N, C-alpha and C positions, 0 to 999 in steps of 0.2 A: 638832248642826245649828244653823246660823245662822238666827235668826228675824228677818225684816224687820219693823221697827217701824212701817212705813207701807206702804200699797199704792200710794202716789203715786210713780211711777217717776221723776218729775222732781225729787224732794226729795233733798237731800244725805244724809239719814238712809238712804233706800232705796239710794242709790248706794254708800254706805259699807258697808252690810250685804251687798249683792250682791258688792262687790269683795272683801270679807273671805271670803265663801263661795267665790268663785272661787280666791282665793289659797290657802285651806286645801285645797281639792280638788286643785289643782295640786301642792301640797307632798306630798300623799300619793302622787303619781306621780313624785316627785323633780324637779319642775319649779318654776320661779318666773317671775313676771311681770317683764318687762324694759322696759316702757314704757307710755305711756298707751293706753287702749282707744279703738278707733274705734267709734262708735255709729250704729246705724240704728234708727229708731223708726217703727212703724206702729201703728194703733189696736189690732191684735190681738197684737202682740208687740214686744219690744225685743231687739235682737241686738247683742252686742259682739264685735268681733274683738280678741282678746287676744294681744299679742305675748309669747312666752315664750322661754326659753333653749333650747327644743327645738322651735321652730316655733310657728305660731299655734294658738291654741285658740279655740273659738267658744262664747260664752255666750248662751243664749236664755231670756227670761222671757215666758211666755205670759200673756194676760189670762184672766179667769175663764171665758170661753166656749170657750177652746181649751186649757185647762190639762191636759186629759186626754192631750195629746200627750206629755208627759213620761213618764208611766207606760207609754204605748203603745210608745214608743221603747225603753224598758228591756226590755219583754216581747219585742219583735221582735228585739232583740239576743241574747236567749237562744234564741228559736225558730229564727231565720234568721241565724246569726252572720256568714255570708258576704255577706249582702245589704243590711246596714245598717251604719252606724258604731257602734262600741261606746262608749257614753258614758263620759267620765271621771268624771262625777258626775251624779246626778239628785236632785231633791227634788220628788216628786209633789204634796205639800201646797202648796208655793209655786209650782209650775209652772216650776221652774228646771232647765235642762239645760246641761251643759258637754260639748262634743264636741271631738275632735281634728280637725286639718285633714284634709279628705277628698280633696284632689287636684283635678285639673281636672274641671269639670262637662262634661256632654255638650254643652252650649251652647258651651263653650270649644273642644271638640274639633271640633264642626261648623263653627265659625268658621274653622278651619284648612283647610277644603275637603273634609272627608269627605262621602261620599254620604249625605244625610240619611235617605232611605228605607231604604237598605241597613243603616245603623247601627241604626235602630229595629227592623228585622227581627231583630236580635240582642238588643236591649234587652228587647223585649216578652216573649219566652219566659222570660227570667231573672225578670222581674217576675211572670209567671204562676206560676212555680215557688214564689216567695215566698208568693203567695196560697194555693196548694194546700197548702203546708206549714202555714200558719197556720189553715186552715179547721177542723181538728178542735178547735182551742182557741178558736174564736170566742166561746164562752161566757165564757171567762176575760177576754177583752177587754171584753165587755159588763159584767161584774162590776167591771172597773176603770174604768168610766165612759165608754168609747168610745161615741159616739152610735149608736143602733140605727136603721138605715135599711133593714132587711130589707124585701123586697117586701110582706109582709103588714102592715108598719107604715106604709108610705108613704101610703096613702089617708087615714088618720087624721092624719098629719103635714101633708098638703096641706090638709085641713079647718082645722087649727090655723093654718096660714100665712094662709089666706084670711080668717080672723077677726082677724088681727093687723094692724089698720089702720095702726098706727104704722110697722111694718117695711115695709109695702107703700107707705107714703107716698101713700095714696089721695088723688087730686085735686090733688096737688102737682106742680109743673112737672117734677121729676125722678122722679116716682112713677108708680103705676099709675092709669090712667084707669078710670072707672066701667064703660065698655063692656067692656074686657078683664077686669075683675073679675067681671062677670056671665057672660062667656063661660067663664071658668075654673070658676065655680060650676056652670054647666050641664055642664061636662066631667067632673065628679067621678065620675059613675057609669062612664063609659067608662074613665077613669083606673084605677078599681078593677078593671075587667075586665083591663086590660093588666097590672096588678100580679099578679093571680091567675094569669094565663097565665105570667108570668115565674117566679113561685114554683112553679108546677106542673111546671117542667122538671126539678126535683129537684137542680139544681146548687147545692151548699151555699154559704151565705153565708160571707164571710171579710172580712179587712181590705180596704178599698177606698180607695186614696189620695185620689181625687177631684180631684187637681190635678197629675197626672203629665205634666210637660212637660220639655223639655230643660234647664231651669234647676234641676230637682229630682232630677237623676241625676248621680252621680259616675261618671266613665268612666276608671278606672285600668287599668294593665296587668294587674291581677289580677281584672278583671271589673267589674261594675256594682253600685253601692250606691245605695239610694233614700233620700231624706231629705225634710225639711219635711213632716211628717205632720199639720199643724194642721188640715187639712180632712177628715181621714180619718173613716171610719165603718165599722161592720160592716154589710155590704150585699151585694147580688149582685155578684160579682167583675167582671162584664163592664161595669158602669157606668163603669169606668176609661176605656173607649174614647171616651167623649163628649169629654172634655177633650183626651186624647192625640191622637186623630185630627184634631180641629179645630186643635190647635196645630201639628201637622206640616203640615197642608194650608196653614195661614196662612204658616208660615215658608218652605215650599217653593214657594208660589204655585200650589198644585194646585187644579184645578177640582173641583166637588162630585162629578163622575162620573169622576174620574181613577182608572184601575185600580190605582194604588198603594195606595189606601185599603183596598179589600177584601183586597189582598195583605197589608197590615199586620194587618188584622183576623184573617186566617187564620193568620198567624204566631203571633199571641197565642193563638188558640183551639186551636192544635195540642196544647197541654199537656193538654187535656180529651178528646182523641179516643180515649183508652184506655177511656173509659166511655160516651161519647155520640157519636152520629153527627153528621156535619158539618152536615146540614140543621137539626138541633135546635140546635146551637151557634150557627149563624148567625141563626136566628130569635130565640134568647135574646139575642144581642148587639144585634139591632135593637130589641127591647123594652127592654133595659137602658139603651141610650143615650137612649131616649125618656124613661123615667120618672126617670132620674138628674138631669134638669134640676131636679126638686124637691129632690133631695139637695144640689145646688149652691146653691140658694136658702137652704136650711137652714144650710149651712156658712157662708155669708156672714152670716146673721143671728147665728150664734154669734160670728163674728169681730168683729162690730160691737156686741157686748154690752158696751159701755164708755161712760164719760162723756167720753172724749177728743173734743174738738171736731173733730179731724181725721176722725172717722168720717163726717162729712157728705160728704166727697170720694168716698166709696165707697157711699153709702146707696142709690144706684140699682141696685146689683147684686142686691139681693133681689127687687124686682119685675121686674128685667130677666131674671133666670134663670127665673122663673116663666113669663114670656111666651114663653120659648124652648120651652115645651111644644108649641107649634104650629109650630115651625120645622122644616125638613127635618133629618133625622138624618144623620150623616156616613157611615153604612153601612146 
């Protein structure tokens, strides 16, 4: 295994170590690098598009807060081999992953004129099956360091967030004001009731992507593959609907009461109708999309666990998502 001599991704030593690791991994698959990498850097990860003699490969280096994504992807590729890409190489200790080209994204396909809602009606059942397959192994994911956002854990995590003045940026122009902070503190008991109701449905926790939109799905001729798991947690599965339905509504220009949104919800929930009645599932979906705003705030706090000055550009996301606890839910 190549060992990075520094964690500074901007240093020549880090670049050389990572490039050596990528080259060695490609060689094991009979491939070689054919040109310079193209780089995209965010506070939570660095991504390289690597040209090779057999098509592009994609290298990702996670920061400390999202490093668990590497091991999670390796596990998902074993448990749900048709629903994710198979890594060419992973190093969970370093948080490095090398993936093959995944083909067109769902966003690419939708830009070609596909009916957005009809397409998501096909995507969501495939994602639900992934979650159902993984649910019996949720404990393995927790052992591997995937964050624990199960309903019984969320009240304590909310308490922790409300005590984290730095992440909330209390009193700062892009942060949480004192009035909202006190309102959230007063809401904790009610939030705990919501979480207990959600946990009481008996629907098992599983992997929850937490950022499932059209840019994080490959849409190939052989089906859908889900990627970019850096926000994921072990949680109530239906929390996925918070981001997905909001993103579909935004992209399609749908009003909050558009009947397409409950139609998509029901297409997703259909996978659980073998064990639960539809009324229970819809109530659980409503509860999950409410409490998952806390999960989103937590995922942003992890993503911004870095000294990168660029984190300031995104710092309002943590207090912003907590404030969403009082916003209308999409279904």
